[in-house]
N, C-alpha and C positions, 0 to 999 in steps of 0.2 A: 639507442632510442627505443622507447616503448611503443609497441603496436597499439592502435586504438582499441582493438578487441581485448587487450589485457589491461585497459585503463578503467578504473572505477568511475571516472568522470564520464566516459563514453556511455557506459551502461546506465548511469544515473540520469543522463540526459534522455536516453531512450526510454527509461522508465517514466520520466515526466511526460514525454510525448505520448506514450501509450496511455498513461493515466488521464491525460486530457481527452484522448479519444474515448476512453472508457466512460467518462462523464457524459459526453455528447451522445455516443451510441446508446448508453443506458437510458438517458432521458427520453430518447425517441422510442426505444424498445419497450419501456414500461408503460407507455401511454394507455394501453387497454389491458394491462396484466397486473396482477397482484404483485407488490414489490417483493414479498418473500418468495413467491414462486419464480419470479424473475431471477432472484439470487440463486435459487436452486438450479435453474437452467444454466446460468453463468458458471456455477461450480462444476457441473457435468462437463461443460466445454473445456474448462481449465484442466480438469482431471485427465480428460482424453488427450489434450495437447501435451501435457507434461509426460504422460505415459508413452506417447509416440516419440517424443524427444529422447527420453531415457532409452527406449528400445532401439531407436535409430543410432544412437551414439554408444550403445553397449554399456550404459552406466548404471544399470540396475545393480544393486548390491544385496547381499544376504541381510535379511532383517536382523539376524543374530549379530551382525557387525555393528549395530547401533547400541550405544550404551543406554542403561536405564535413565540416566540424567538427561541424555539427549532426547530420548522418547518423551520424558516428562515435559521438557521445555518446548519441544516441537508440538506436543499436544496442546500446551497452553497457548502457543503461538497460533495454532490452528483455530482454537476456540476464540481467541481475540480477533483473528482475521474474519471468521464467520460473523461474529458480533458486529465488527466494523462494517462489513459488507451489508448486513441486514439494515443497520442504521443508515448507511449511506444511500442505499436504494430507497428506503422509506423517505428520507429527506429529499431525494431527487423526485420522488413521486409527487410530493406536495410543494416543493420549492423550485426555484430557478437554478439551473445548472451553474450559471455564472455566480450565484451566491453560495450554493452548497459546497462546491469544490474548494473555494478559498478557505471556508471555515474548516473543512476537513483537513486542510493543510496546516492547521494549528498543531497537528501531530508533530511537525518539525520542532516546535517549541517544547512540546511534551517529551519528545525523544531526547532532546538536549538535557532537560532536567532529569529524566530517568537515567540517562547514560551517566550523568554526573553522580547521582545518588547511589545507583546500584552497580555500575560498571567501573567507577573510579575514573571516568574520562574527565579531562580538563580542557576548558575552552579559554581562549584569550579574550581580552577586552573587545577586540574587533569582532571575534566570533559572536560574543554576547550581543554586541550592537546589531549585528546582522540578524540574529534570532529575534531581538526586540522589533526590528523593522519588519521582518517577515510576519511576526504575530500581529503587529499594528496594521500592516497592509492587509492581511487576511480579514481582520475585523472590519476595516474600512470598505473593502471590496464586498464583503458579505452583508453589509448594512443596506437598507433600502434608501 
């Protein structure tokens, strides 16, 4: 039997829980702060936490052990993450967390499409039905 700690489902549920907390904490935290500056503070906190985790677990590795292809795609991922966070915090600054977060989750639909187009991933009819329902639900929750 598989341990919960080695299950992708366990970590995905934790991710969703922390993402929900992120929206609520951020909405309160940016009340009197520029959204871009708030994103900067958040990034510093994340950098410090990840560095501490890597140090505590002895998981730092030589930079030379990372391939140029990995560097390129990690750079692109980092740029996309930064853009996403800036847009998310700006949306939270001017909108309701209960509307911004569901629209942000349209990324589920986009990941399915991009995974199919660029990674060759295949989804069943049931998977596509779920994605359509997630997309529709996100739009309905995000509407006024």
